[in-house]
C-alpha positions, -999 to +999 in steps of 0.1 A: +548+782-547+544+768-584+569+771-612+552+778-645+560+777-684+541+807-699+526+803-738+548+832-760+517+839-782+493+837-756+483+871-764+494+876-797+460+879-822+449+848-838+463+827-808+441+798-805+426+795-841+437+763-859+422+735-868+406+712-838+408+720-800+451+726-803+458+767-798+482+773-830+504+806-833+482+829-853+517+841-876+530+806-879+502+783-877+525+760-857+510+745-822+516+771-791+527+758-759+500+763-733+506+777-701+512+750-672+513+757-633+530+729-617+528+733-578+559+730-555+536+714-527+544+676-532+581+684-536+581+708-501+557+684-482+578+651-491+611+668-482+595+674-449+588+640-444+616+627-454+635+650-434+615+637-403+616+604-413+660+603-416+656+621-379+635+593-362+650+565-386+683+569-389+698+588-361+673+579-332+673+541-346+673+516-320+701+492-322+677+460-313+660+440-341+622+446-344+602+414-351+572+406-372+555+374-364+528+362-393+500+351-389+497+313-379+473+288-402+442+273-388+444+243-413+487+238-427+476+218-455+447+239-465+466+270-458+495+258-479+473+250-510+455+282-506+490+296-513+501+280-540+472+285-562+470+323-546+507+327-556+497+313-592+472+337-598+488+367-581+521+361-603+497+357-637+475+391-628+514+411-623+528+397-652+495+406-671+489+438-656+524+448-656+526+439-697+496+463-702+512+487-685+547+484-700+527+481-733+505+514-731+537+533-716+557+519-750+529+529-774+529+566-757+492+558-747+478+574-716+481+543-691+447+533-680+443+546-639+432+517-628+469+494-638+493+509-618+471+499-580+460+471-593+502+462-602+509+471-564+484+449-552+492+422-575+525+423-559+520+429-523+495+398-527+522+380-544+551+385-517+525+373-493+519+342-510+555+335-510+556+341-474+530+314-470+545+289-495+580+291-481+559+291-441+577+312-427+565+325-389+587+351-377+606+380-399+631+397-377+650+427-395+684+449-379+664+483-374+694+506-377+706+494-414+670+493-425+658+525-411+690+540-429+680+526-463+642+535-454+658+573-449+680+571-478+651+561-502+626+588-485+655+616-495+659+605-532+623+603-539+618+638-524+648+646-542+633+633-574+601+650-572+618+680-565+636+680-598+606+672-616+589+703-603+620+719-620+616+703-649+579+719-651+567+680-647+537+672-619+546+649-594+532+612-604+513+592-584+533+561-577+560+584-565+537+593-540+523+558-531+561+546-529+568+574-508+544+563-486+550+528-483+585+531-476+577+556-447+553+531-432+581+506-429+603+527-419+582+536-388+570+504-383+612+492-376+613+519-356+585+515-331+587+477-327+622+483-326+619+504-292+598+476-273+612+468-238+616+433-243+654+423-261+641+412-291+608+430-292+581+416-320+547+419-329+522+398-349+519+414-381+483+395-386+469+407-355+478+440-363+462+438-398+430+421-384+426+441-358+432+473-381+400+456-404+380+451-372+382+490-360+377+506-395+343+488-403+320+517-384+341+542-400+341+529-433+302+532-431+302+561-416+327+576-445+309+560-474+278+576-462+295+612-465+308+604-496+268+597-512+255+626-488+283+654-499+287+638-536+249+649-537+260+685-522+247+682-487+270+682-458+267+650-437+280+657-403+252+637-383+271+607-390+281+603-352+240+601-345+233+581-373+261+551-361+248+563-322+206+557-323+219+524-352+234+506-323+211+518-296+185+505-322+200+473-330+206+465-296+166+472-283+150+454-312+176+423-315+167+418-281+133+418-278+126+400-312+157+376-301+170+376-339+196+397-341+191+399-383+162+422-375+183+442-351+204+446-385+177+460-404+164+481-376+197+497-375+195+510-409+162+521-406+172+537-371+199+558-393+172+566-423+153+586-396+181+604-387+188+616-423+151+625-426+156+646-403+182+661-419+168+659-460+137+681-446+152+708-422+184+716-448+169+706-484+134+714-475+135+748-453+175+758-458+188+754-427+223+755-422+234+717-429+265+721-407+240+731-378+213+704-384+240+679-383+256+695-351+221+696-333+211+659-347+244+649-330+238+663-297+200+656-298+206+615-302+235+615-277+211+630-250+185+608-262+200+573-259+218+581-230+184+589-213+165+556-226+199+537-214+198+553-179+157+545-179+149+518-195+182+495-206+193+496-171+168+486-154+159+459-173+188+447-191+178+410-197+145+421-222+162+451-238+196+449-239+208+415-246+209+417-280+233+387-294+261+388-316+266+380-352+295+350-356+327+355-375+320+332-414+345+322-432+344+319-469+358+292-480+392+284-494+398+326-486+400+321-451+426+298-457+452+323-482+480+329-455+484+359-437+457+377-459+432+352-456+423+356-419+423+393-417+400+402-448+377+366-449+371+357-412+342+386-409+312+391-396+278+397-419+285+435-415+321+431-421+312+412-454+286+441-460+314+466-456+330+453-487+298+450-508+294+485-496+323+498-508+317+479-545+285+489-549+287+528-540+318+530-561+301+515-594+272+534-587+288+566-583+312+563-616+296+544-635+260+548-637+239+569-654+225+573-616+258+582-603+266+607-629+234+627-624+242+628-579+276+638-591+259+666-614+241+676-585+268+681-563+290+703-588+266+718-605+228+716-598+214+743-618+231+727-650+215+694-639+181+710-630+184+724-666+186+688-682+156+676-664+171+662-631+151+669-598+185+680-576+162+684-542+145+646-553+179+635-556+195+653-527+167+635-503+173+598-516+214+604-514+207+617-476+183+586-466+209+561-484+236+577-466+216+572-429+208+537-443+245+528-441+259+548-414+232+529-393+245+497-403+278+502-390+265+516-360+256+482-355+287+466-353+292+483-318+263+461-303+260+431-323+297+425-335+318+444-311+302+439-277+268+428-272+249+452-254+246+496-256+261+521-237+264+558-234+276+571-265+296+540-273+301+552-309+328+577-293+330+601-314+335+574-345+314+597-367+338+625-371+366+601-378+346+592-406+344+627-418+377+630-416+385+597-436+361+607-462+379+643-466+414+622-465+395+597-493+391+628-512+352+621-515+357+586-530+348+549-517+375+533-526+398+562-506+376+566-480+380+530-477+417+530-479+419+560-456+394+544-428+417+516-429+446+540-422+427+549-392+418+516-375+458+508-381+464+538-363+439+529-334+452+500-331+488+503-333+479+526-301+472+492-280+507+476-296+527+503-285+516+496-250+519+463-249+554+462-263+565+493-242+575+515-268+588+549-258+564+566-286+533+579-270+501+563-280+484+599-285+507+604-309+492+576-333+461+589-319+468+625-338+480+609-367+450+602-386+444+636-382+477+653-392+474+630-425+438+644-431+450+683-425+480+671-450+455+662-475+436+691-475+465+719-475+471+694-509+506+689-496+500+654-515+477+663-541+444+680-550+417+675-521+384+694-534+352+690-525+322+691-546+314+726-556+279+726-544+285+704-513+265+725-485+252+748-507+210+745-507+195+747-539+159+769-547+146+766-581+148+796-600 
């Protein structure tokens, strides 16, 4: 369903003639109204979620309070100093970005795309820094009152989205973001209040730290998918790249006695899987999805066979790789709440941040990225201007495999210190879902992977606190959100136009 504004002069002779690119009326010379199509998907989707939230957070709310424990500082003095500095920096950043936002709106100019997200991030950091300055150890909220407040806000936002559609205006991005934040707050309160204890509570720092940790292989896998699909190659073999990367890291690190060599070997192993994918699907034009599935099955069987015959026979010399220890970044690790979560990571965790930044900047702010996106959207046009389409695809698929292989090393060098059968556990497919949910954007894929990691970690916490919410519901939730995103209920989600289509030079 959609609301449409039709141009009265669209079918008249002379319409569209005039100065510049603005269509003009053929008789009066006045600018002609253009046809605008506004979809009801956002309004309907937000409305259904608002009704669901009202039922859960309002009518089915528990009468108990919900407690959220703040992460304890390892060094109170350093944490206090870091909190004050972070508070000042976040306050200045929020004020500056907010001023630019208001100034651009006042002048009628288009608001820079980075300003809304940066403003929200600055406000969040400002709030967390304020909690650190105040040395708040626990936040307790009444679940019933907060549940109804969240329900009313959700209904208001959904109603406003429907009102904008009736006015032939598109739903702004801030509305969807605000809706997601309010829904998440209400959902967390509802889950925690349902715990078995008289005053149930969870560790907010532990929840977020676990989410980031569980998201590490998903981020690497989704970045691999972004690199490949932006160039027009569907990479279903992410699961196999993660698994072979984990196996290679374990064996090589054990044999050499050096975990860093094992990390490099994981990248090489992932690139080898991608090499097979690239040769078979790009050179010999075999269906990319079939090749990816076959590679996943092949690597699963191969690693299981080698594990059963070699690694279990001599684990001391083949399957004891050691671990990459977590490293603190000075000052940043002392920032209250977010410091221990983001800046107390292993080398693989820090490589994750670097990979997200490098892939994003490379794809959207360099000539190389422009060529890659041209190959993925219109390979014929790219070939016409002198871009070697298949070579670009080869390079991107190899880079994607190397990145996925590094993600696989997380399983054997960080999570546990030994390889086991099929230890990737289907996370390659979850990474594909994160890539789609993130709309083939590195930053979006990163945030989607964090959401998947958050849901995965929340399953364990639900079991611990005894909440009546089934843990299977949390396992299902990210996939349901992916389906919603692909269906376009919360915005347009479109893959590159030439994704999965082989290119033969004419």
